[in-house]
N, C-alpha and C positions, 0 to 999 in steps of 0.2 A: 167753548162753553165755560162759564164761570163755575158752574156746579159740578159735583163729582158724578152725577147721575143724569141720564138722558131718558126721556120717555120715547116711545117708539117713533114718533114723528121727528123728534130731534135726532135720534140715532139714524133714521133714514136720511135726513138732510146732511148729517155729518159724514155718512159713509157713501152716499150716492146710490144706495139700494132702497127700493120702495119698501114701505111697511108690509105690504103683502108678501114680498119676497123674504123679508126678515122672518115673518111668521112661518113661511115655507121652510126656510133653512133650519128653523128650530124644530119643525115637525119631522124633517128628514134627519135630524140630529147632526147636522153640519155645524150648527151653532148650539151651545148649551142652552137649555131652557132659561128664559129671562127670570130675574128676580121679580117679585110682585110687591106692589104696595098693599097696604091693608085693604084698600078698595079694589084690588085685583088688577091694577094697571101694570103693564110690563115696565121694568126699568133696566137700563143698560149702563155699564160703567165704561171707562175709557178703554179698558182691555177688550171689551165686547165690540166697541166701535172699531178698534184697531183690527180685530179679527174680521169684522164685516168688510173693511177696506181690503184686507188680504183676499177674502172671498171674491169681492168685486173685481179686483185686478186679475185674479185667476180666471174668472169667468170671461173677462175681456180678452184674455189670451186663448179662450176656447176650451179650457179644461172642463171636463165633465164633473158632476157632483161627486162621483166616486173618486176621481183623480184629485179633486180638491180636498176630500176627506183624507186621502193619503198624504197630500202636501201639508195639510194642517197638522197631521200626526208627526210628520218629519220636522216641521217647523217647531213644534213643542218639544221634541226630543233633542236636547242639547248634546246628546252623546251619539247622534246619528252620523253616518258618514255622508259626505256630500255626493259620493258616487251614487247613492240611492236616489237622491234628488235629480241628479244629472240624467240617470237612466230613465226616470219617469219623463223628464223633459224631452229626451231624445225620442222616446216612443211617441210622444205627442207630436213632435215635429214630423215624424214619419206619417202619422195619420193626417196631419195638415197637408203634407206634400201630396198624398193620395187625393185628398179633397180638391186641392188646387188643380191636379191633373184632370179630375172629373169635371170641375167647373170650366176649365179651359176647353175641354172637348165639347161641353154643352154650348159654350160661347161660340166656338168655331162652327158647329152645326147650325146654330141659330143665325149667325152672321151670314152663312151661305144661303140659308132660306130667305133671309131679308133681302139679299142681293137678287135673288130669283123672283121676288115679288115686285110687280109693277107699282103697286100702291096707288092705283088709279080707280076709276069708276067701274071697272069691270069686276064681275063677281068671282072670277077664277083667282085662286090664291094658293101658291105653292106651300105656304106655311101651313094653312089648314089642311091641304092635301096630305102633307107629310104627317101631320098629327093624326089624321084619320086612317093611316095605313094600319091594317088589321093583321099585324104579325108580332109574335112574341117568341 
């Protein structure tokens, strides 16, 4: 951008985050409230767009809004120790590992059911039979 300020559409394009999500991030105070023009339109500066890119990259890595708020706080704090950041990242990896285990278990069970299903013109289907089991 040649100018110093972005409207919400330009900020969305520059950051890869939709205008709707930018408004949401402002609402949940992940992003400071945008400056406004006299006519009430939101304006963003380069620092805001940089922060939006940080948020997007964090979301792409699966961090929650709460975790991103903590990361942003650590990012802004030039006196922080990197051990705090690493600790947060390690905890997130542990959560991801658990999710991966759960996804692999789901995949394994579904793969087994798919192998058991003939996938032909008959109405009997082990996949639906398994899904219909009434046990919790």
